[in-house]
BAMARTI-682621 format. One record per residue (C-alpha): residue in three letters; x, y, z. Coordinates in steps of 0.2 Angstrom, whole numbers, padded with zeros to 4 digits, always signed. Example, Ala and Ser with C-alpha at 12.3 -4.5 7.8 and 13.67 -1.06 7.14 Angstrom:
2
Ala+0062-0022+0039;Ser+0068-0005+0036;
END
This chain:
882
Met-0032+0344+0290;Ser-0031+0326+0293;Ser-0019+0318+0305;Ser-0003+0313+0300;Leu+0011+0303+0312;Leu+0029+0307+0314;Trp+0040+0292+0318;Ala+0052+0286+0329;Val+0064+0272+0335;Asp+0074+0270+0351;Val+0091+0263+0353;Tyr+0081+0248+0358;Gly+0073+0246+0341;Lys+0056+0253+0351;Val+0044+0259+0337;Tyr+0034+0276+0345;Ser+0022+0288+0334;Leu+0014+0304+0338;Ser+0000+0311+0330;Thr-0004+0328+0323;Thr-0021+0328+0333;Arg-0018+0317+0346;Gly-0003+0326+0353;Arg+0004+0311+0362;Trp+0020+0301+0358;Glu+0012+0283+0359;Arg+0023+0265+0359;Asp+0018+0251+0347;Glu+0006+0238+0349;Asp+0016+0223+0347;Thr+0027+0224+0361;Leu+0040+0213+0351;Leu+0043+0222+0337;Glu+0060+0231+0335;Leu+0066+0242+0320;Lys+0080+0249+0316;Arg+0076+0262+0302;Val+0060+0269+0299;Thr+0055+0279+0283;Ala+0037+0288+0281;Gly+0030+0293+0266;Gln+0011+0298+0263;Arg-0002+0287+0269;Cys+0011+0272+0272;Ser+0028+0267+0282;Trp+0042+0256+0281;Gly+0055+0250+0292;Ile+0071+0237+0293;Gly+0065+0224+0307;Cys+0081+0220+0319;Asp+0078+0201+0310;His+0084+0210+0295;His+0065+0209+0286;Val+0057+0224+0280;Tyr+0040+0229+0286;Leu+0027+0238+0279;Asn+0012+0250+0290;Ile-0002+0257+0280;Asp-0012+0270+0288;Pro-0031+0264+0294;Gly-0043+0272+0280;Glu-0061+0269+0276;Val-0057+0262+0259;Pro-0051+0244+0260;Ile-0037+0238+0250;Arg-0044+0224+0239;Tyr-0033+0212+0225;Arg-0043+0205+0211;Glu-0036+0188+0204;Glu-0041+0181+0188;Thr-0039+0166+0178;Tyr-0045+0159+0163;Glu-0053+0141+0158;Asn-0050+0137+0139;Gln-0060+0125+0128;Arg-0059+0118+0113;Trp-0073+0112+0101;Asn-0071+0092+0094;Pro-0084+0083+0084;Val-0085+0067+0099;Asp-0088+0079+0117;Gly-0092+0095+0108;Phe-0083+0110+0121;Thr-0070+0101+0131;Asp-0053+0104+0142;Val-0044+0093+0131;Leu-0034+0105+0119;Leu-0023+0104+0106;Pro-0005+0103+0108;Thr+0000+0123+0102;Asp-0014+0127+0112;Arg-0015+0136+0127;Trp-0015+0129+0145;Ala-0034+0123+0151;Trp-0031+0137+0165;Ser-0021+0151+0159;Asp-0020+0170+0162;Leu-0025+0180+0149;Thr-0013+0178+0136;Gly-0014+0159+0138;Gly+0005+0160+0142;Thr+0006+0156+0159;Ala-0003+0142+0168;Gln-0014+0149+0181;Pro-0025+0133+0188;Leu-0037+0139+0204;His-0026+0128+0217;Ser-0010+0138+0212;Phe-0017+0155+0219;Leu-0008+0158+0238;Leu-0012+0173+0249;Pro+0006+0182+0246;Ser+0006+0185+0266;Asn-0003+0185+0281;Ser-0008+0202+0279;Trp-0021+0195+0266;Glu-0037+0185+0268;Trp-0048+0181+0255;Glu-0064+0185+0254;Gly-0075+0173+0247;Asp-0073+0158+0234;Trp-0069+0158+0215;Tyr-0083+0163+0204;Val-0087+0166+0185;Asp-0087+0184+0179;Gln-0103+0186+0172;Val-0098+0200+0160;Cys-0088+0201+0144;Ala-0074+0213+0141;Gly-0086+0224+0132;Gly-0096+0227+0148;Asp-0113+0218+0143;Pro-0120+0203+0153;Ile-0117+0186+0148;Glu-0131+0172+0149;Thr-0122+0157+0143;Gly-0113+0151+0158;Gly-0098+0167+0156;Trp-0092+0159+0142;Glu-0085+0169+0126;Tyr-0082+0162+0108;Ala-0070+0164+0096;Val-0062+0153+0080;Asp-0046+0150+0087;Phe-0033+0156+0102;Pro-0031+0171+0102;Ala-0043+0178+0091;Asn-0057+0192+0095;Phe-0070+0184+0107;Ser-0088+0187+0108;Arg-0103+0181+0118;Glu-0112+0175+0103;Lys-0109+0156+0100;Lys-0108+0155+0080;Trp-0107+0138+0067;Asn-0088+0143+0068;Ser-0084+0144+0085;Cys-0071+0132+0089;Val-0063+0137+0107;Cys-0070+0146+0121;Arg-0065+0155+0137;Arg-0071+0160+0154;Arg-0064+0171+0166;Trp-0064+0165+0184;Ile-0062+0179+0200;Arg-0057+0179+0216;Asp-0055+0194+0230;Arg-0043+0195+0241;Ile-0043+0210+0256;Tyr-0029+0218+0264;Lys-0031+0216+0284;Ala-0016+0223+0292;Arg-0020+0241+0291;Gly-0012+0252+0305;Ser-0001+0240+0311;Trp+0018+0232+0305;Thr+0017+0217+0295;Lys+0033+0209+0287;Ile+0032+0209+0267;Pro+0033+0193+0259;Leu+0052+0186+0253;Asp+0054+0185+0234;His+0050+0168+0227;Pro+0057+0160+0217;Lys+0068+0175+0214;Gln+0085+0177+0227;Pro+0080+0189+0241;Pro+0093+0205+0241;Leu+0105+0203+0258;Pro+0100+0212+0274;Leu+0096+0228+0271;Ser+0104+0242+0282;Asp+0094+0257+0275;Val+0077+0260+0268;Ser+0069+0275+0260;Cys+0053+0278+0251;Gly+0048+0292+0241;Gly+0042+0297+0222;Trp+0021+0297+0226;Glu+0021+0315+0221;Met+0027+0310+0201;Ser+0010+0311+0196;Asp-0007+0318+0199;Gln-0016+0304+0192;Pro-0023+0290+0204;Gly-0017+0273+0204;Arg+0002+0279+0208;Tyr+0011+0273+0223;His+0026+0274+0232;Phe+0044+0269+0226;Leu+0054+0260+0240;Trp+0074+0261+0239;Gly+0086+0250+0250;Val+0103+0249+0254;Ser+0111+0231+0260;Gln+0125+0230+0272;Gln+0137+0225+0257;Gly+0134+0244+0249;Gln+0121+0237+0238;Val+0105+0247+0230;Trp+0089+0238+0228;Phe+0072+0244+0220;Arg+0055+0238+0226;Ser+0047+0236+0211;Gly+0028+0233+0207;Ile+0020+0244+0221;Leu+0003+0249+0219;Pro-0012+0253+0229;Gln-0021+0238+0227;Val-0001+0229+0231;Pro+0005+0239+0245;Glu+0018+0226+0247;Gly+0027+0226+0230;Gln+0030+0213+0220;Cys+0050+0208+0221;Trp+0065+0217+0224;Glu+0078+0224+0207;Gln+0096+0228+0210;Val+0103+0244+0204;Glu+0121+0244+0200;Ala+0130+0259+0208;Pro+0148+0264+0205;Arg+0154+0261+0223;Glu+0148+0254+0240;Val+0132+0264+0247;Ala+0128+0267+0266;Gln+0113+0277+0265;Ile+0100+0282+0255;Ser+0085+0295+0255;Ala+0071+0299+0240;Gly+0058+0311+0239;Pro+0041+0314+0235;Gly+0046+0318+0217;Asp+0060+0311+0208;Leu+0075+0316+0218;Leu+0085+0301+0224;Trp+0103+0303+0234;Ala+0113+0291+0242;Val+0129+0292+0253;Leu+0144+0282+0249;Trp+0155+0274+0263;Asp+0171+0286+0259;Gly+0157+0302+0263;Gln+0155+0306+0244;Leu+0136+0307+0237;Leu+0129+0300+0222;Val+0112+0307+0214;Arg+0102+0296+0202;Thr+0096+0305+0188;Gly+0082+0299+0174;Ile+0067+0295+0188;Cys+0050+0296+0179;Leu+0037+0284+0179;Asp+0040+0275+0163;Ser+0058+0273+0172;Pro+0056+0272+0191;Thr+0076+0267+0193;Gly+0081+0279+0184;Ser+0096+0280+0171;Ser+0114+0284+0178;Trp+0123+0290+0194;Val+0132+0307+0196;Val+0145+0309+0208;Val+0142+0326+0220;Asp+0155+0332+0230;Ser+0151+0332+0249;Pro+0151+0350+0259;Pro+0169+0358+0262;Val+0172+0352+0277;Lys+0190+0345+0282;Glu+0188+0326+0282;Gly+0175+0311+0284;Gly+0163+0319+0272;Thr+0144+0315+0273;Ile+0136+0304+0285;His+0116+0306+0281;Val+0107+0316+0267;Ala+0089+0318+0268;Val+0078+0324+0251;Gly+0064+0334+0249;Val+0054+0338+0233;Ser+0068+0353+0229;Val+0077+0351+0244;Val+0093+0342+0251;Trp+0100+0343+0267;Ala+0115+0333+0272;Val+0126+0330+0288;Thr+0144+0329+0289;Lys+0155+0318+0300;Asp+0156+0333+0311;Tyr+0138+0335+0313;Lys+0138+0349+0304;Val+0119+0353+0295;Trp+0121+0356+0278;Phe+0109+0365+0262;Arg+0110+0360+0246;Arg+0106+0375+0233;Gly+0097+0375+0215;Val+0090+0356+0218;Asn+0074+0353+0209;Ser+0067+0339+0196;His+0078+0348+0182;Asn+0093+0349+0191;Pro+0096+0335+0205;Cys+0112+0340+0208;Gly+0111+0357+0213;Ser+0123+0372+0213;Gly+0131+0372+0230;Trp+0132+0369+0248;Ile+0125+0381+0262;Ser+0131+0380+0279;Ile+0116+0379+0291;Gly+0123+0378+0308;Gly+0122+0368+0323;Glu+0125+0349+0326;Met+0112+0335+0321;Met+0112+0316+0321;Met+0101+0315+0306;Val+0090+0325+0296;Asp+0073+0322+0288;Val+0062+0332+0277;Gly+0043+0334+0280;Leu+0029+0332+0267;Asn+0025+0352+0263;Asp+0041+0356+0252;Gln+0033+0371+0243;Val+0038+0389+0243;Arg+0022+0402+0241;Arg+0027+0421+0234;His+0020+0437+0240;Arg+0021+0450+0226;Gly+0021+0468+0230;Phe+0038+0474+0237;Lys+0046+0489+0233;Ser+0064+0489+0240;Ser+0066+0473+0248;Pro+0067+0455+0245;Pro+0049+0449+0245;Gln+0045+0436+0260;Pro+0034+0420+0254;Arg+0031+0408+0267;Cys+0039+0392+0264;Ala+0029+0377+0271;Met+0046+0365+0273;Trp+0049+0357+0290;Thr+0065+0346+0293;Trp+0064+0335+0305;Thr+0082+0331+0315;Gln+0090+0327+0330;Leu+0102+0335+0341;Arg+0118+0330+0347;Ala+0120+0328+0365;Pro+0126+0316+0377;Arg+0110+0306+0384;Glu+0099+0320+0378;Arg+0093+0315+0359;Arg+0081+0329+0356;Leu+0069+0331+0342;Leu+0073+0347+0332;Leu+0058+0355+0321;Ala+0065+0367+0309;Gly+0054+0378+0296;Gln+0058+0390+0285;Gly+0049+0404+0289;Thr+0054+0419+0279;Trp+0067+0421+0268;Asp+0082+0429+0279;Pro+0086+0422+0292;Pro+0081+0407+0282;Thr+0076+0395+0297;Ser+0067+0395+0314;Val+0069+0377+0324;Ala+0059+0372+0340;Thr+0066+0358+0351;Tyr+0056+0344+0360;Pro+0065+0331+0373;Leu+0056+0318+0368;Gly+0049+0307+0382;Leu+0056+0316+0395;Glu+0039+0320+0404;Pro+0030+0305+0414;Ser+0013+0314+0405;Leu+0019+0308+0388;Gly+0014+0290+0393;Leu+0031+0281+0390;Gly+0032+0273+0405;Glu+0051+0275+0406;Glu+0062+0289+0417;Asp+0073+0295+0407;Gly+0063+0293+0392;Pro+0069+0285+0376;Val+0085+0288+0369;Trp+0081+0293+0349;Ala+0091+0281+0336;Trp+0081+0286+0321;Ile+0066+0298+0317;Ser+0055+0298+0300;Gly+0046+0314+0296;Gly+0043+0311+0279;Gly+0023+0307+0284;Cys+0021+0322+0293;Asp+0010+0335+0286;Val+0013+0350+0297;Asp+0003+0367+0294;His+0016+0379+0296;Thr+0003+0394+0299;Ala-0006+0385+0312;Gln+0001+0383+0331;Met+0007+0366+0333;Thr-0002+0363+0350;Trp+0001+0343+0345;Leu+0018+0346+0350;Arg+0012+0350+0368;Pro+0013+0335+0381;Ala-0007+0330+0386;Gly-0012+0337+0402;Thr-0001+0354+0400;Glu-0005+0371+0397;Glu+0004+0383+0387;His+0014+0391+0400;Ser+0017+0377+0412;Pro+0035+0370+0413;Ala+0032+0354+0404;Tyr+0028+0366+0387;Gln+0043+0374+0390;Asn+0052+0363+0384;Ile+0043+0367+0368;Arg+0051+0381+0363;Pro+0057+0390+0348;Leu+0078+0392+0347;Pro+0083+0412+0340;Lys+0081+0412+0322;Leu+0098+0407+0315;Ser+0109+0420+0312;Asn+0130+0424+0312;Glu+0128+0420+0330;His+0120+0402+0328;Cys+0128+0396+0312;Thr+0142+0400+0301;Gly+0133+0417+0295;Gln+0128+0409+0278;Ser+0108+0411+0273;Val+0098+0409+0256;Trp+0080+0414+0249;Val+0074+0410+0233;Arg+0059+0418+0223;Lys+0051+0407+0208;Gly+0039+0410+0195;Ser+0032+0405+0179;Met+0039+0415+0163;Arg+0042+0411+0143;Trp+0058+0409+0136;Trp+0063+0413+0119;Arg+0072+0399+0112;Asp+0083+0406+0098;Trp+0084+0393+0087;Lys+0075+0381+0077;Pro+0061+0379+0078;Tyr+0061+0397+0085;Arg+0045+0399+0098;Trp+0041+0404+0115;Val+0043+0390+0127;Asp+0036+0389+0143;Val+0048+0387+0160;Gly+0049+0389+0178;Val+0062+0402+0184;Ala+0070+0402+0201;Leu+0081+0416+0208;Glu+0092+0409+0223;Gln+0103+0421+0232;Ser+0116+0417+0247;Thr+0123+0426+0260;Asn+0141+0421+0266;Val+0150+0422+0283;Asn+0156+0441+0279;Gly+0139+0446+0272;Lys+0143+0448+0252;Arg+0129+0441+0242;Asp+0128+0430+0227;Ala+0117+0424+0215;Ile+0110+0412+0203;Phe+0096+0413+0188;Phe+0090+0397+0186;Ile+0076+0391+0170;Tyr+0068+0375+0169;Phe+0060+0368+0155;Thr+0056+0352+0146;Gln+0063+0348+0128;Tyr+0056+0331+0121;Asp+0050+0325+0137;Glu+0066+0327+0142;Lys+0069+0341+0159;Lys+0084+0353+0155;Tyr+0090+0369+0163;Leu+0099+0384+0160;His+0106+0395+0174;Val+0114+0411+0175;Phe+0127+0417+0188;Ile+0121+0435+0195;Ser+0139+0439+0196;Asp+0141+0435+0177;Val+0128+0447+0172;Thr+0132+0461+0162;Val+0116+0470+0158;Leu+0098+0469+0160;Val+0087+0477+0147;Pro+0069+0476+0143;Val+0064+0471+0124;Leu+0055+0485+0119;Lys+0046+0475+0104;Glu+0028+0473+0097;Asn+0029+0455+0099;Ser+0037+0455+0114;His+0026+0458+0127;His+0032+0460+0145;Ala+0051+0453+0138;Phe+0068+0457+0144;Ala+0086+0454+0141;Val+0099+0445+0152;Tyr+0117+0448+0145;Thr+0132+0440+0150;Ser+0151+0442+0144;Asp+0148+0427+0134;Ser+0131+0428+0126;Thr+0136+0444+0121;Lys+0149+0438+0110;Gln+0137+0426+0102;Arg+0124+0439+0101;Trp+0113+0425+0111;Pro+0105+0436+0128;Leu+0093+0427+0138;Ile+0075+0432+0133;Leu+0062+0430+0144;Ser+0043+0436+0146;Ala+0032+0439+0158;Gln+0013+0439+0162;Thr+0011+0455+0166;Glu+0021+0472+0164;Lys+0021+0473+0184;Asp+0030+0456+0184;Met+0043+0461+0172;Ala+0047+0475+0184;Asp+0047+0466+0197;Trp+0060+0453+0191;Leu+0068+0467+0183;Ser+0071+0476+0200;Leu+0075+0459+0208;Leu+0087+0453+0197;Ala+0096+0469+0195;Gly+0097+0472+0215;Cys+0105+0456+0218;Cys+0118+0462+0204;Cys+0123+0477+0213;Glu+0124+0468+0230;Ala+0135+0455+0224;Arg+0146+0470+0216;Gly+0144+0480+0233;Ile+0136+0494+0222;Arg+0124+0506+0234;Gly+0121+0525+0233;Thr+0122+0536+0218;Pro+0133+0535+0206;Ser+0151+0539+0210;Arg+0161+0554+0203;Gln+0171+0538+0193;Ala+0153+0532+0187;Leu+0158+0528+0168;Trp+0142+0534+0157;Ser+0136+0527+0143;Val+0123+0527+0129;Thr+0115+0514+0117;Ser+0112+0514+0099;Lys+0092+0514+0105;Gly+0095+0529+0117;Asp+0096+0518+0133;Val+0109+0527+0146;Met+0120+0515+0155;Val+0130+0517+0170;His+0144+0507+0176;Glu+0152+0508+0192;Pro+0170+0504+0192;Ser+0182+0499+0206;Pro+0187+0511+0217;Cys+0208+0508+0211;Leu+0202+0509+0191;Glu+0218+0512+0183;Ala+0227+0499+0197;Pro+0233+0485+0185;Ala+0227+0472+0200;His+0210+0479+0197;Thr+0206+0480+0179;Leu+0190+0473+0171;Pro+0190+0469+0154;Cys+0175+0478+0145;Asp+0166+0465+0140;Met+0163+0460+0160;Met+0159+0476+0165;Phe+0139+0477+0172;Trp+0129+0491+0165;Leu+0115+0499+0176;Gln+0100+0507+0165;Val+0096+0525+0170;Pro+0079+0529+0166;Gly+0083+0543+0153;His+0084+0543+0133;Leu+0100+0553+0126;Arg+0110+0553+0109;Cys+0126+0554+0119;Val+0132+0558+0136;Glu+0146+0567+0143;Ser+0153+0566+0162;Asn+0169+0569+0173;Ser+0178+0564+0189;Leu+0169+0581+0197;Gly+0151+0569+0195;Val+0146+0582+0179;Val+0134+0572+0168;Trp+0127+0582+0154;Gly+0118+0573+0138;Ile+0109+0578+0122;Gly+0092+0569+0116;Tyr+0090+0566+0098;Asp+0079+0581+0096;Gly+0096+0591+0100;Thr+0090+0596+0118;Ala+0102+0596+0132;Trp+0099+0588+0149;Val+0109+0585+0165;Tyr+0106+0573+0177;Ser+0100+0577+0192;Gly+0100+0561+0202;Ser+0103+0559+0219;Gly+0098+0548+0231;Ser+0102+0528+0229;Leu+0102+0520+0213;Leu+0097+0503+0224;Gly+0079+0509+0227;Asn+0075+0501+0214;Cys+0091+0496+0207;Ser+0090+0492+0188;Gly+0080+0510+0187;Ile+0067+0501+0176;Leu+0052+0508+0190;Glu+0054+0523+0189;Ser+0041+0527+0199;Ser+0052+0521+0213;Tyr+0066+0527+0207;Arg+0076+0538+0223;Cys+0080+0553+0212;Ile+0073+0568+0207;Leu+0063+0565+0195;His+0056+0576+0179;Thr+0046+0573+0164;Gln+0062+0571+0148;Thr+0053+0570+0129;Asp+0063+0566+0115;Gly+0061+0566+0096;Arg+0066+0556+0081;Thr+0062+0556+0065;Val+0060+0541+0054;Tyr+0064+0539+0036;Ile+0059+0527+0022;Tyr+0063+0527+0006;Glu+0052+0525-0012;Asn+0062+0516-0025;Gln+0055+0518-0045;Arg+0064+0511-0061;Trp+0059+0519-0078;Asn+0054+0509-0093;Pro+0051+0515-0111;Val+0031+0509-0110;Thr+0027+0517-0093;Gly+0041+0528-0087;Tyr+0048+0527-0069;Thr+0035+0513-0060;Asp+0039+0503-0046;Lys+0042+0489-0055;Leu+0059+0484-0051;Leu+0071+0472-0056;Pro+0072+0456-0048;Thr+0088+0461-0041;Asp+0084+0478-0037;Arg+0080+0485-0021;Phe+0062+0483-0011;Pro+0051+0497-0018;Trp+0047+0504-0002;Ser+0063+0500+0007;Asp+0077+0506+0022;Asp+0095+0518+0015;Asn+0102+0501+0011;Gly+0088+0494+0001;Phe+0090+0478+0010;Thr+0075+0479+0020;Glu+0058+0482+0018;Cys+0048+0497+0023;Thr+0033+0502+0019;Lys+0023+0516+0026;Ser+0011+0502+0035;Thr+0024+0493+0040;Thr+0035+0506+0050;His+0032+0509+0067;Pro+0042+0518+0081;Pro+0056+0512+0088;Ser+0047+0503+0103;Pro+0029+0505+0112;Gln+0037+0518+0123;Trp+0034+0531+0108;Ser+0021+0539+0097;Trp+0019+0546+0081;Val+0017+0566+0082;Thr+0017+0567+0062;Glu+0010+0561+0047;Trp+0019+0554+0032;Ala+0027+0568+0022;Val+0040+0571+0010;Asp+0056+0576+0013;Leu+0062+0591+0002;Ala+0079+0594+0012;Phe+0086+0578+0007;Ser+0105+0580+0006;Gly+0112+0581-0010;Gly+0098+0590-0018;Thr+0080+0584-0025;Asp+0068+0590-0037;Lys+0050+0597-0035;Glu+0044+0580-0029;Gly+0059+0575-0018;Trp+0065+0565-0030;Gln+0083+0561-0032;Tyr+0091+0552-0050;Ala+0105+0540-0053;Ala+0111+0528-0066;Asp+0110+0515-0055;Phe+0105+0511-0034;Leu+0122+0521-0031;Thr+0126+0537-0031;Phe+0110+0548-0034;His+0108+0567-0038;Gly+0096+0579-0037;Asn+0096+0582-0056;Lys+0087+0571-0070;Ser+0097+0567-0083;Leu+0097+0553-0101;Lys+0108+0540-0092;Asp+0097+0542-0075;Phe+0087+0525-0074;Val+0080+0524-0056;Arg+0073+0536-0045;Arg+0072+0537-0026;Arg+0063+0549-0014;Arg+0064+0550+0005;Trp+0048+0550+0018;Val+0049+0555+0035;Arg+0039+0556+0050;Lys+0041+0561+0067;Cys+0038+0552+0082;Lys+0040+0556+0103;Ile+0044+0548+0118;Thr+0039+0555+0135;Leu+0047+0549+0151;Thr+0049+0554+0169;Ala+0068+0552+0172;Pro+0080+0560+0183;Trp+0086+0573+0168;Gln+0083+0591+0168;Glu+0081+0600+0154;Val+0091+0613+0148;Pro+0086+0626+0139;Pro+0082+0635+0125;Ile+0096+0632+0113;Pro+0096+0614+0104;Leu+0115+0607+0103;Ser+0123+0594+0091;Asp+0138+0591+0102;Ile+0143+0594+0120;Thr+0160+0591+0130;Val+0163+0592+0148;Leu+0180+0599+0155;Pro+0189+0584+0161;Cys+0200+0584+0178;Leu+0210+0573+0187;Ala+0203+0563+0202;Gln+0213+0569+0213;Ser+0210+0588+0208;Ser+0202+0601+0220;Met+0194+0608+0208;Glu+0176+0612+0210;Gln+0168+0620+0195;Val+0173+0615+0178;Ser+0169+0622+0159;Val+0156+0613+0149;Trp+0159+0618+0130;Gly+0144+0613+0117;Leu+0141+0615+0099;Ser+0122+0622+0093;Asp+0114+0615+0079;Lys+0119+0630+0068;Gly+0137+0630+0071;Asp+0141+0641+0087;Val+0151+0635+0099;Leu+0143+0637+0118;Cys+0154+0638+0135;Arg+0147+0636+0152;Leu+0158+0644+0165;Gly+0157+0638+0184;Val+0148+0620+0182;Thr+0144+0610+0196;Pro+0133+0595+0198;Lys+0120+0607+0202;Thr+0121+0620+0189;Leu+0109+0620+0173;Ser+0110+0633+0159;Ile+0122+0637+0145;Ser+0131+0654+0139;Glu+0134+0657+0122;Val+0152+0662+0117;Gly+0153+0671+0102;Cys+0164+0661+0087;Gln+0164+0657+0072;Ala+0154+0640+0065;Trp+0162+0624+0073;Leu+0155+0607+0069;Ala+0165+0598+0083;Ile+0174+0601+0099;Cys+0183+0588+0112;Ile+0194+0596+0128;Ser+0208+0585+0134;Ile+0221+0584+0146;His+0240+0585+0146;Pro+0250+0576+0157;Lys+0258+0592+0162;Gly+0242+0598+0166;Val+0239+0609+0149;Arg+0222+0608+0143;Trp+0218+0606+0123;Cys+0204+0611+0115;Trp+0201+0605+0099;Ala+0189+0610+0084;Leu+0184+0609+0067;Tyr+0180+0622+0056;Arg+0169+0622+0041;Pro+0182+0623+0029;Phe+0187+0606+0038;Lys+0202+0612+0045;Phe+0207+0609+0062;Phe+0211+0622+0077;His+0216+0620+0094;Thr+0221+0631+0110;Asn+0228+0629+0126;Phe+0223+0637+0141;Tyr+0230+0635+0160;Lys+0216+0639+0175;Pro+0217+0657+0177;Phe+0211+0655+0157;Leu+0198+0646+0156;Tyr+0193+0651+0138;Gly+0211+0650+0133;Pro+0222+0664+0126;Cys+0218+0661+0107;Phe+0215+0647+0094;Val+0229+0640+0085;His+0227+0634+0065;
END
């Protein structure tokens, strides 16, 4: 790694630098130089002198900085003198710029400052604009100004021009020099703060720093025209601010924050390469302190740090280019004078985690000052892992004689800047060790890592972030997938409670936008199993469910999707305090697609103070596929698949092992192989005409020739697929001859129009249809154990009160033949069902009377209701009552 510098200024204005290769603090060679503030960027640094001038220091380099001045000599032809510099009154100047609008004689060019020197004299450019050499003394000819010029002189060439050039070179690299004052523009009032940034806004060469300043009157200024060939810039431009500004900080990207005199914060939005000064200011609340507000702010690429008046350090959550204002403050702890962010502000991801959040390394370094009497130490803080987020090391700058500072007590620091200091977090920082000392020497012991910040060292709050790239389905015109960046940010407060925010960043019409979802608002996370939605999942909230607009994202691989689902669901569980297996009071449900869901209610479910609206319940997906599910407060959970197979929940262990249940392989439950089958139907429709008889040529107002039951959707054999890619066909298409209502021998049903069908053809029947059937099957690994051998059409578990002392209950079922079945002595561990001889029942349900009487209701085939009541000693009940 190449050398980079850490700059510091003491209370006397003396300037020091520490190189990452030399490992030694050195005072600037200019002993008369006195600075109040310093800001470092990539390859250059700026400072405010005690004389109120702005100073610039450019790092030494092998490639010199050159700037080429140019001017054009213009002439017009006349019949007497030929080409001469006597031009018409409407012509351009005899010596001008390229456009001819500005007079530029050779003697008008002056060096902008003492940091430049001429490299040779003026000379004529012998190459034309097209790159071809000019053999006519550098002249180019044209009919008139400002027509197209060429090197060939023609009979109608009435004007000519040639370009004069002169190079100047920047000679003051590696030293602090004053930048020139603006002439003839009015220079800004004396500056009190300065900050540079913006060098990472573009990967293309030719971009340089943006320099911002704050005057002593609270005005904001911007230095325009800073380029690689013009490092000093051109002029200062005032940027209007709503109130007086005290301090300003610019990041390497497009982030700019400012501190107001009253402690509030301003954020500049709309900063881009085409508009470097931005478009508007947004007021951001200071960290929640009792009084005083913020006194200092430091900005990186996607981080913002602040120091409040009580010298507490705060970290801003959710800050990036799409959301420059962030989402909230996290207290880091400790007492600091100021904070400054270094170059490396990038998070690296690690994958392959199982039951814990990932632990990517973070190469973000923050240089701060400890607040202590006569001991303003330099503090290096770097985020090494997610939790706890920060590790720090202190260094008592200048306290050792070996530093070469020549002062007994060392300097008392007033300002530091590590914006240009490139720290490799993977390597040992030996450059912080004083020269001539060993690793275990007393002097080196001052460079020590403090204990990682925890509840004992800060306010107990921490934050970690997981970032990635996905595609987002934009559910409005034009409907399409959009490449987005995503970030999951989780924080932990002093009480150990966790909350998280999920951000989605995208660009629309060159405008940076973002969406965010509070994890506490998420109601369900489910995969989107469609053929055109590879590795996609949906995030539902209460509002998005009402609006039928879930957030649909698509990962790059199936593993990425499973990892993100597991991570998001884990954050949802941690935010709600959900741990372990579903409780006995858990609410179970199934979706129309057969997905099994469980909701963990509040411990006081029926207490008015803890009621939760149904649309705000968080549902956790459990592996499996069922048509219906039944449970009671004893923890007995049974279900029936679409093929009539009965299943009992065998889950044990922690749901949080893979909280969403999406990753079945790591689900901490007793897993079994679960299968389910479904029958898919499509309808073939025809209409009669006197020529060809029944044909698929229908009227324009009729349904499709191949459709669903309602006829609104076209469903052909080739376009009809299983419910999801998890399903597979097990049979071929066949005519359904067991269609309710009867059919003829070919499976057709007839009607006068597509309304009421019957199985026999009559003279008034002008349309007909027949149903085609095909079966599919799904195989899963899930915490459900099969209960053979009788297929069931309905099931119910005997309810019991939460405070009941019952250890066993009965489970009633209805076979597909109409037989009523009952299982006695059922606990969460028992499985099979025994038959109870009864007549053919269609449906059963059990309810509890407030006095404890249990009622069993049944519907007989002639559709007459029967019921019976039974007490604990008589589980079957004495009899059924019509």
